[in-house]
C-alpha positions as CSV (number, residue, x, y, z in Angstrom):
1,L,21.9,61.3,-24.5
2,E,19.2,63.6,-26.2
3,L,21.3,66.8,-25.8
4,V,24.6,65.2,-27.3
5,S,22.5,63.8,-30.3
6,S,21.2,67.5,-30.6
7,L,24.7,68.7,-30.7
8,M,25.9,66.3,-33.0
9,E,23.0,66.8,-35.4
10,A,23.6,70.8,-35.0
11,G,27.4,70.0,-35.9
12,T,26.6,67.9,-38.8
13,R,24.3,70.5,-40.2
14,I,26.8,73.2,-39.7
15,L,29.6,71.0,-41.3
16,S,27.5,70.4,-44.3
17,S,27.8,73.8,-45.4
18,V,30.7,75.3,-44.0
19,D,34.7,74.6,-43.6
20,P,35.2,72.9,-40.0
21,A,37.6,75.8,-39.2
22,Q,34.6,77.8,-39.0
23,L,32.8,75.8,-36.4
24,T,32.5,77.4,-33.3
25,V,30.9,76.2,-29.8
26,E,28.9,79.4,-30.1
27,N,27.4,78.7,-33.5
28,L,27.1,74.7,-32.5
29,A,25.1,75.9,-29.3
30,K,23.0,78.5,-31.4
31,K,22.4,75.7,-34.1
32,A,21.3,73.4,-31.3
33,G,19.3,76.0,-29.6
34,V,21.0,75.5,-26.1
35,G,23.4,77.6,-23.9
36,I,27.3,77.3,-24.3
37,G,27.8,76.0,-21.1
38,S,25.6,73.0,-22.1
39,V,28.1,72.5,-24.9
40,Y,31.0,72.5,-22.2
41,D,29.0,69.5,-20.2
42,Y,29.8,67.1,-22.8
43,F,32.6,68.4,-24.9
44,S,35.8,70.1,-23.4
45,S,37.1,72.1,-26.8
46,K,36.1,72.8,-30.2
47,D,38.5,69.9,-30.9
48,S,37.0,67.2,-28.9
49,I,33.5,68.4,-30.8
50,L,35.3,67.8,-34.3
51,S,36.9,64.7,-33.2
52,A,33.3,63.1,-31.7
53,L,31.9,64.2,-35.3
54,L,34.7,62.5,-37.2
55,D,34.1,59.2,-35.0
56,R,30.2,59.2,-35.7
57,Q,30.9,60.1,-39.5
58,I,33.4,57.1,-39.6
59,D,31.0,54.9,-37.7
60,E,28.1,55.8,-40.4
61,N,30.5,55.2,-43.3
62,L,31.3,52.0,-42.1
63,S,27.7,51.0,-41.2
64,R,26.6,51.9,-44.7
65,I,29.5,49.8,-46.3
66,F,28.9,46.9,-43.9
67,N,25.0,46.9,-44.6
68,L,25.7,47.3,-48.3
69,L,28.3,44.0,-48.2
70,E,25.4,42.3,-46.3
71,D,22.9,43.3,-48.9
72,Q,25.0,41.8,-51.6
73,R,25.8,38.6,-49.8
74,G,25.4,35.6,-52.4
75,R,25.7,37.6,-55.5
76,D,28.7,37.4,-57.8
77,R,31.8,39.3,-56.9
78,D,31.4,41.8,-60.0
79,T,27.8,42.6,-58.9
80,A,28.8,43.3,-55.3
81,L,31.7,45.4,-56.4
82,A,29.7,47.5,-58.7
83,A,27.0,48.1,-56.2
84,L,29.7,48.8,-53.5
85,A,31.1,51.0,-56.0
86,R,28.0,53.2,-56.8
87,A,27.2,53.3,-52.9
88,M,30.6,55.1,-52.4
89,A,30.2,57.3,-55.1
90,D,26.8,58.3,-54.1
91,Q,28.0,58.9,-50.6
92,Y,31.0,61.2,-51.9
93,L,28.7,63.2,-54.1
94,S,25.8,63.7,-51.7
95,N,25.4,66.8,-49.4
96,R,27.7,65.2,-46.9
97,K,30.6,65.6,-49.2
98,Q,31.5,68.9,-47.2
99,L,31.5,67.1,-44.0
100,N,33.3,64.1,-45.2
101,L,36.0,66.0,-46.7
102,G,36.4,68.7,-43.9
103,L,36.7,66.3,-41.0
104,F,39.0,64.0,-42.8
105,R,41.2,66.8,-43.6
106,L,41.2,68.0,-40.2
107,A,41.8,64.2,-38.5
108,P,45.9,64.7,-38.5
109,L,45.4,68.0,-36.6
110,L,43.1,66.4,-34.3
111,G,45.8,63.6,-33.6
112,R,43.5,61.1,-35.4
113,L,45.7,59.9,-38.4
114,P,49.4,60.5,-39.4
């Protein structure tokens, strides 16, 4: 769904620069260029938005890891591990650092992790 994708992209942009506690349904709707009601058509609460963003971030991180591991197939273990370590460091240091840290810090509050 195009609207859900727009909402997720808007949420990602917001969370790349602010703490997840500062995300509101109102600023998400504004950033996505839709009405608040449109947000509630797909998400029941701020927590459901954050949970969906967390799922998306986990999926993206895992996809990067699996793709990297596939790219390293056939290489020696040390080379593959060095490439994986570089990729994970790049991910951590990227502009998504705020998004990753904020969402994973909220995961227990969302009932996602102990």
